C-alpha positions as CSV (number, residue, x, y, z in Angstrom):
1,M,9.4,0.6,8.5
2,L,9.0,4.4,8.4
3,P,5.7,5.7,9.9
4,I,4.7,7.4,6.6
5,Y,4.2,4.0,5.1
6,D,1.7,3.0,7.8
7,Q,-0.5,5.8,6.5
8,K,-0.2,4.9,2.8
9,S,-3.9,4.7,2.2
10,R,-4.5,8.2,3.7
11,I,-1.6,9.7,1.8
12,K,-2.9,8.3,-1.5
13,L,-6.4,9.6,-0.7
14,L,-4.9,13.0,0.2
15,I,-3.1,13.1,-3.2
16,V,-6.3,12.3,-5.0
17,V,-8.3,14.9,-3.1
18,L,-5.8,17.6,-3.6
19,A,-5.6,16.9,-7.3
20,L,-9.4,17.0,-7.5
21,V,-9.7,20.3,-5.6
22,I,-7.0,22.0,-7.6
23,G,-8.6,20.7,-10.8
24,A,-12.1,21.9,-9.8
25,V,-10.8,25.4,-8.8
26,T,-8.9,25.7,-12.1
27,V,-11.9,24.6,-14.2
28,V,-14.3,27.0,-12.3
29,Y,-11.9,30.0,-12.5
30,T,-11.0,29.4,-16.2
31,N,-14.7,29.0,-17.1
32,L,-15.3,32.3,-15.5
33,L,-12.6,33.9,-17.5
34,V,-13.8,32.3,-20.7
35,S,-17.4,33.5,-20.0
36,R,-16.2,37.1,-19.5
37,L,-13.9,37.0,-22.6
38,A,-16.7,35.5,-24.7
39,E,-19.1,38.2,-23.6
40,R,-16.5,40.9,-24.4
41,E,-16.0,39.4,-27.9
42,Q,-19.7,39.3,-28.5
43,Q,-20.0,42.9,-27.6
44,Q,-17.2,43.7,-29.9
45,I,-18.7,41.9,-32.8
46,D,-22.1,43.5,-32.1
47,R,-20.4,47.0,-32.4
48,Y,-18.7,45.8,-35.5
49,A,-22.0,44.7,-37.0
50,R,-23.8,48.0,-36.1
51,T,-20.9,50.0,-37.6
52,Q,-21.1,47.9,-40.9
53,R,-24.9,48.6,-41.1
54,F,-24.2,52.3,-40.7
55,L,-21.4,52.4,-43.2
56,I,-23.3,50.4,-45.8
57,G,-26.4,52.6,-45.3
58,T,-24.6,55.9,-45.8
59,E,-23.1,57.3,-49.0
60,Q,-21.2,60.2,-47.5
61,E,-17.6,60.1,-46.5
62,D,-16.6,62.4,-43.6
63,A,-14.9,62.4,-40.3
64,T,-17.5,60.3,-38.7
65,T,-17.2,57.4,-41.2
66,D,-13.4,57.6,-41.0
67,F,-13.6,57.5,-37.2
68,L,-15.9,54.5,-37.3
69,R,-13.6,52.6,-39.7
70,T,-10.6,53.4,-37.5
71,E,-12.0,53.0,-34.0
72,I,-14.6,50.2,-34.6
73,I,-13.7,48.2,-37.7
74,M,-10.0,48.4,-37.3
75,E,-10.2,47.9,-33.5
76,N,-11.2,44.3,-34.1
77,S,-7.8,42.7,-34.3
78,N,-8.7,39.4,-32.6
79,V,-12.1,38.0,-33.7
80,P,-12.0,36.3,-37.1
81,V,-14.8,37.9,-39.3
82,I,-16.1,37.3,-42.8
83,L,-18.6,39.7,-44.5
84,A,-20.6,38.0,-47.3
85,D,-23.5,39.0,-49.5
86,G,-26.8,37.3,-49.8
87,D,-25.4,34.9,-52.4
88,G,-22.6,33.8,-50.2
89,N,-19.9,35.7,-52.1
90,I,-17.2,37.0,-49.7
91,V,-17.0,40.8,-49.6
92,D,-14.4,41.3,-46.9
93,S,-12.6,39.4,-44.1
94,R,-10.5,40.2,-41.1
95,N,-8.2,38.4,-38.7
96,I,-8.0,35.2,-40.7
97,T,-4.5,33.7,-41.1
98,M,-4.2,32.1,-44.5
99,P,-1.3,30.0,-45.9
100,S,1.1,32.0,-48.0
101,G,1.3,31.5,-51.7
102,L,-2.4,31.0,-52.5
103,N,-3.8,32.3,-55.7
104,E,-7.2,34.1,-55.7
105,A,-9.2,30.9,-56.4
106,R,-7.6,29.0,-53.6
107,R,-7.9,32.0,-51.3
108,Q,-11.6,32.2,-51.9
109,A,-11.9,28.4,-51.3
110,F,-10.0,28.8,-48.1
111,L,-12.3,31.6,-46.9
112,Q,-15.4,29.6,-47.9
113,N,-14.2,26.7,-45.6
114,E,-13.6,29.2,-42.8
115,M,-17.1,30.6,-43.3
116,E,-18.6,27.1,-43.0
117,D,-16.7,26.6,-39.7
118,M,-18.1,30.0,-38.5
119,K,-21.6,28.9,-39.3
120,E,-21.3,25.9,-37.0
121,Q,-20.0,28.1,-34.2
122,H,-22.2,31.1,-34.3
123,P,-25.3,32.2,-36.2
124,P,-24.5,34.9,-38.7
125,I,-25.5,38.5,-38.1
126,V,-27.9,39.9,-40.8
127,I,-27.3,43.4,-42.2
128,K,-30.2,44.8,-44.3
129,I,-29.0,47.1,-47.0
130,G,-32.3,48.0,-48.7
131,G,-34.2,46.7,-51.7
132,G,-34.6,43.4,-50.0
133,L,-30.8,42.8,-50.1
134,R,-28.9,41.5,-47.2
135,N,-25.3,41.0,-46.1
136,Y,-24.1,38.5,-43.5
137,I,-21.4,38.7,-40.9
138,Y,-19.9,35.4,-40.0
139,Y,-17.5,35.1,-37.1
140,K,-15.9,32.7,-34.6
141,D,-14.0,32.8,-31.3
142,S,-10.6,34.4,-31.3
143,L,-7.5,32.3,-30.9
144,I,-7.0,33.3,-27.3
145,L,-10.5,32.4,-26.4
146,T,-10.2,29.0,-28.1
147,Q,-6.9,28.3,-26.3
148,L,-8.4,29.4,-23.0
149,R,-11.3,27.0,-23.4
150,T,-8.9,24.1,-23.8
151,Y,-6.5,25.3,-21.0
152,P,-8.4,23.6,-18.2
153,L,-8.1,20.2,-20.0
154,V,-4.4,20.8,-20.4
155,Q,-4.0,21.8,-16.8
156,L,-6.0,18.9,-15.6
157,G,-3.8,16.6,-17.6
158,V,-0.7,18.2,-16.0
159,I,-2.3,17.8,-12.5
160,A,-3.2,14.2,-13.2
161,S,0.3,13.5,-14.5
162,L,1.8,15.1,-11.4
163,A,-0.6,13.1,-9.1
164,V,0.4,9.8,-10.9
165,I,4.1,10.7,-10.6
166,A,3.7,11.4,-6.9
167,Y,1.8,8.2,-6.4
168,L,4.4,6.2,-8.3
169,V,7.3,7.9,-6.4
170,F,5.5,7.1,-3.1
171,S,4.8,3.5,-4.1
172,T,8.4,3.0,-5.4
173,S,9.9,4.4,-2.2
174,R,7.6,2.2,-0.1
175,R,8.6,-0.9,-2.1
176,A,12.3,0.1,-1.8
177,E,11.9,0.5,2.0
178,Q,10.1,-2.9,2.2
179,N,12.9,-4.5,0.1
180,R,15.5,-3.1,2.5
181,V,13.6,-4.5,5.5
182,W,13.2,-7.9,3.8
183,V,16.8,-8.2,2.9
184,G,18.0,-6.9,6.3
185,L,15.7,-9.3,8.2
186,A,16.7,-12.2,6.1
187,K,20.5,-11.6,6.3
188,E,20.3,-11.0,10.1
189,T,18.3,-14.3,10.5
190,A,21.0,-16.2,8.5
191,H,23.7,-14.6,10.7
192,Q,21.9,-15.6,13.9
193,L,21.4,-19.1,12.7
194,G,25.1,-19.6,11.8
195,T,26.5,-20.0,15.4
196,P,24.0,-22.6,16.7
197,L,24.1,-24.4,13.4
198,S,27.8,-24.9,13.6
199,S,27.4,-26.2,17.1
200,M,24.7,-28.7,15.9
201,L,26.9,-29.9,13.1
202,A,29.7,-30.7,15.6
203,W,27.2,-32.5,17.9
204,V,26.0,-34.7,14.9
205,D,29.6,-35.6,14.1
206,Y,30.2,-36.5,17.7
207,M,27.1,-38.7,17.9
208,R,28.1,-40.5,14.7
209,S,31.5,-41.3,16.1
210,S,30.2,-42.3,19.5
211,E,29.5,-46.0,20.2
212,R,26.7,-44.9,22.4
213,F,24.6,-43.7,19.4
214,A,25.9,-46.2,16.8
215,G,23.2,-47.3,14.5
216,E,20.6,-45.0,16.0
217,E,18.0,-43.8,13.4
218,V,17.6,-40.5,15.3
219,V,21.1,-39.5,14.4
220,E,20.4,-39.8,10.7
221,E,17.1,-37.9,11.1
222,L,18.9,-35.2,13.1
223,D,21.5,-35.0,10.4
224,K,18.8,-34.4,7.8
225,D,17.3,-31.6,9.9
226,V,20.7,-30.0,10.4
227,K,21.4,-30.1,6.7
228,R,17.9,-28.7,6.1
229,L,18.8,-25.8,8.5
230,Q,21.9,-25.2,6.4
231,I,19.8,-24.9,3.3
232,I,17.4,-22.5,5.1
233,T,20.3,-20.4,6.3
234,E,21.6,-20.3,2.8
235,R,18.2,-19.2,1.5
236,F,18.0,-16.3,3.9
237,S,21.6,-15.2,3.2
238,N,20.8,-15.2,-0.5
239,I,17.8,-12.9,-0.2
240,G,18.5,-9.7,-2.0
241,S,21.0,-11.4,-4.4
242,V,20.1,-12.4,-7.9
243,P,19.5,-16.2,-7.8
244,V,20.8,-18.5,-10.5
245,L,18.0,-20.1,-12.5
246,K,18.5,-23.4,-14.3
247,D,16.4,-25.8,-16.3
248,E,15.1,-28.2,-13.6
249,N,12.5,-31.0,-13.6
250,I,9.6,-29.5,-11.6
251,R,8.2,-32.9,-10.6
252,D,11.5,-33.9,-9.1
253,V,11.7,-30.6,-7.2
254,A,8.1,-30.9,-5.9
255,E,8.6,-34.6,-4.8
256,R,11.8,-33.7,-2.9
257,A,10.0,-30.9,-1.1
258,I,7.0,-33.2,-0.3
259,D,9.2,-36.1,0.9
260,Y,10.8,-33.8,3.4
261,L,7.5,-32.5,4.7
262,K,5.7,-35.9,4.9
263,V,7.6,-37.0,8.0
264,R,7.4,-33.6,9.7
265,V,3.7,-32.9,9.6
266,S,0.6,-34.8,10.8
267,R,0.3,-38.4,9.4
268,K,-3.3,-37.6,8.8
269,V,-2.3,-35.4,5.8
270,A,-2.1,-37.2,2.5
271,F,0.2,-35.8,-0.1
272,K,0.0,-36.5,-3.8
273,V,2.2,-35.2,-6.8
274,E,0.9,-35.6,-10.4
275,S,2.3,-34.3,-13.7
276,L,0.2,-33.9,-16.8
277,L,3.3,-33.1,-18.8
278,D,6.1,-35.0,-20.5
279,P,8.4,-36.5,-17.8
280,E,11.3,-34.5,-19.1
281,T,9.6,-31.1,-19.0
282,T,11.7,-28.5,-17.3
283,A,11.4,-24.9,-16.1
284,K,13.9,-22.3,-15.2
285,V,14.1,-22.2,-11.4
286,N,16.3,-22.0,-8.4
287,I,15.8,-25.3,-6.6
288,P,16.3,-24.1,-2.9
289,L,14.0,-21.2,-3.4
290,L,11.3,-23.1,-5.2
291,E,11.3,-25.8,-2.6
292,W,10.9,-23.0,0.0
293,V,7.8,-21.8,-1.8
294,I,6.3,-25.3,-2.0
295,E,7.0,-25.8,1.7
296,N,5.5,-22.5,2.8
297,I,2.3,-23.1,0.8
298,C,2.0,-26.7,2.0
299,K,2.6,-25.7,5.7
300,N,-0.1,-23.1,5.4
301,A,-2.4,-25.7,3.9
302,V,-1.7,-28.1,6.8
303,D,-2.6,-25.4,9.3
304,A,-5.8,-24.6,7.3
305,M,-6.8,-28.3,7.5
306,D,-6.0,-28.5,11.2
307,G,-3.6,-31.4,10.4
308,R,-6.2,-33.6,8.6
309,G,-6.9,-33.7,4.9
310,S,-5.1,-34.0,1.6
311,I,-2.7,-31.8,-0.4
312,T,-2.4,-32.4,-4.2
313,L,0.3,-31.0,-6.4
314,I,-0.5,-31.0,-10.2
315,I,2.0,-29.9,-12.8
316,R,0.5,-28.7,-16.1
317,H,0.7,-26.1,-18.8
318,G,-0.5,-22.7,-17.8
319,G,-0.4,-19.0,-18.5
320,R,-1.3,-17.3,-21.8
321,N,-1.2,-19.7,-24.7
322,N,0.0,-22.4,-22.2
323,R,3.6,-21.2,-22.6
324,Q,4.4,-21.5,-18.9
325,I,4.6,-24.3,-16.4
326,A,1.8,-24.3,-13.8
327,L,2.1,-25.9,-10.4
328,D,-1.3,-26.1,-8.8
329,I,-1.3,-26.9,-5.0
330,T,-4.7,-27.8,-3.8
331,D,-5.7,-28.5,-0.2
332,T,-9.0,-29.5,1.5
333,G,-8.8,-26.8,4.2
334,K,-11.0,-24.0,5.4
335,G,-10.8,-22.0,2.2
336,I,-10.3,-18.3,1.6
337,P,-13.0,-15.7,1.0
338,K,-12.7,-13.9,-2.4
339,S,-12.2,-10.6,-0.6
340,K,-8.9,-12.0,0.9
341,F,-7.4,-13.4,-2.3
342,E,-4.8,-10.6,-2.4
343,T,-4.7,-9.9,1.3
344,V,-3.2,-13.3,2.1
345,F,0.0,-12.3,0.4
346,Q,0.5,-9.2,2.4
347,P,3.3,-9.3,5.0
348,G,1.9,-9.8,8.5
349,Y,-1.5,-11.3,7.4
350,T,-2.2,-14.4,9.3
351,T,-5.2,-16.2,10.8
352,K,-3.0,-18.3,13.2
353,K,-2.2,-17.4,16.8
354,R,1.5,-17.9,16.2
355,G,3.7,-16.9,13.3
356,W,4.5,-13.6,11.6
357,G,2.4,-14.0,8.5
358,L,5.4,-13.9,6.2
359,G,5.3,-17.3,4.5
360,L,3.0,-16.5,1.6
361,A,4.4,-13.0,1.2
362,L,7.9,-14.4,0.9
363,A,6.7,-17.1,-1.5
364,K,5.1,-14.5,-3.7
365,R,8.3,-12.4,-3.8
366,I,10.4,-15.4,-4.6
367,I,8.2,-16.4,-7.6
368,E,7.5,-12.9,-9.0
369,N,10.7,-11.0,-8.2
370,Y,13.3,-13.8,-8.7
371,H,11.6,-16.2,-11.1
372,K,9.5,-13.6,-13.0
373,G,6.5,-15.8,-12.7
374,R,3.2,-15.5,-10.8
375,L,1.7,-16.8,-7.6
376,Y,-2.0,-16.3,-6.9
377,V,-5.1,-18.0,-5.6
378,R,-6.6,-19.8,-8.5
379,W,-9.6,-21.1,-6.7
380,S,-11.0,-21.2,-3.2
381,E,-14.3,-21.9,-1.5
382,V,-14.9,-21.4,2.2
383,G,-15.3,-24.8,3.8
384,K,-14.0,-26.8,0.8
385,G,-10.4,-25.8,0.1
386,T,-8.0,-23.7,-1.9
387,T,-5.8,-24.0,-4.9
388,F,-2.6,-21.8,-5.2
389,R,-1.1,-21.6,-8.7
390,V,2.6,-21.1,-9.3
391,L,3.4,-20.0,-12.8
392,L,7.0,-20.6,-14.0
393,N,8.8,-19.9,-17.3
394,G,9.7,-23.0,-19.2
C-alpha cells in the first residue's frame, strides 16, 4: 500500500482547507472590488443627477451646456438610467438594452418594467424643476457590477467542483490500489496453497489404498478437509475475476455451510437455519463465494461468543419493497458498539489477538462488488449479540 493512502484523512482535510481558504480570499477580494466599483458608479450617477438639475434649470444653450452634455451625460455609458416626470412618464433613458422590433407602446411598457426593477434596487434621485414640479432619476447597477457580484458564487462553485473531483480521484485511486493488493494477495495465497494441497491429496489417496487405514473415519474427515482446501484455493484464485451467478436455493447453501462448520467449532455453539420464504425461492449467487461469506460471519460470531452460545440464520424478504432476499445471521455474542458498525468491515480491524482482520472486509467485498448486494450490521447491542444482514438479488 502506498504511504499516501495511510494519510488519507489528512489529505482530505487539506483539500477541504485549501478550498475554503481560496474561496474565502476570493470572496473578500471580489467584495472589495464590488464595493469600489459600486462607489464609483454612485459618484457617476450623482454627477449625472447634478448635471440634469443644472440643464433643466437653465434655458441658455452655450459651450457650458454642450460640455456638460458631452462630458457628463454622455460619459455614462454603463449605468442604466431612466429619467421620468412626476407622473411617472418616461422622459429619457440611457444604457438600456431593449429587444429589437418593438413598437412605441411596447417600448414604453418595457421601460416601465425596467423602472420598477430600478425602484427595488435604488431609491430614485429627485430633481426639483420649479413650480412644485419634480423629475426622478431611476438607475440600477451596471452589467459589469452585477456580474462581479455573482462572480464569487461562480468561482466558489468551480473551486467546490475541483475539490470534489480531487477527492473522487484520490478515493478512486485508493480503491484501485486496494483492489490490486486484494487480488495480488489472494492469487499469491492460492499459489502458495497449491503445492502442499497436491501433496495432501496424494497422502489421502495413499491412506485410502492402505490396509493400515482401511475403514478409518479420520481418512474420510481428512478427505473432506482437503476438498475444502481445494474450494478455498479456488476461491482465492478467482478473486479479481467476475464470478458466475446462478439462481440457487439460499437455504440449501446456508445449510451446507453450517453443516461444514458444526463439526469444526465448539460443540457448545448451537446452529439453526430457518426460512420464512417459499422452499423453492432462489437468489442469484455464486455458491463458493456465498458459503465463504457465511463461514466468515459465523466464525467471527463464534469468537465473539467465546465458543458458547447460538447462531441463527433466518432467510426472509428484505430491501426496498421486499424485492431482495435477506439472510440475517444473529449471534449471542459480545455485541458491537454503534460507533463501530462501519469500522468492523475495514481491512485490518480485529478485536482478536490472532488474525489479520480480513474476514468481514472480504465478505463485504464479495457481497457488494460481486453480487451487487449489501452486507451491514442490522442490529447489535453490547452484551447481547449482533445481527448481520446479507441482501441478495432474487
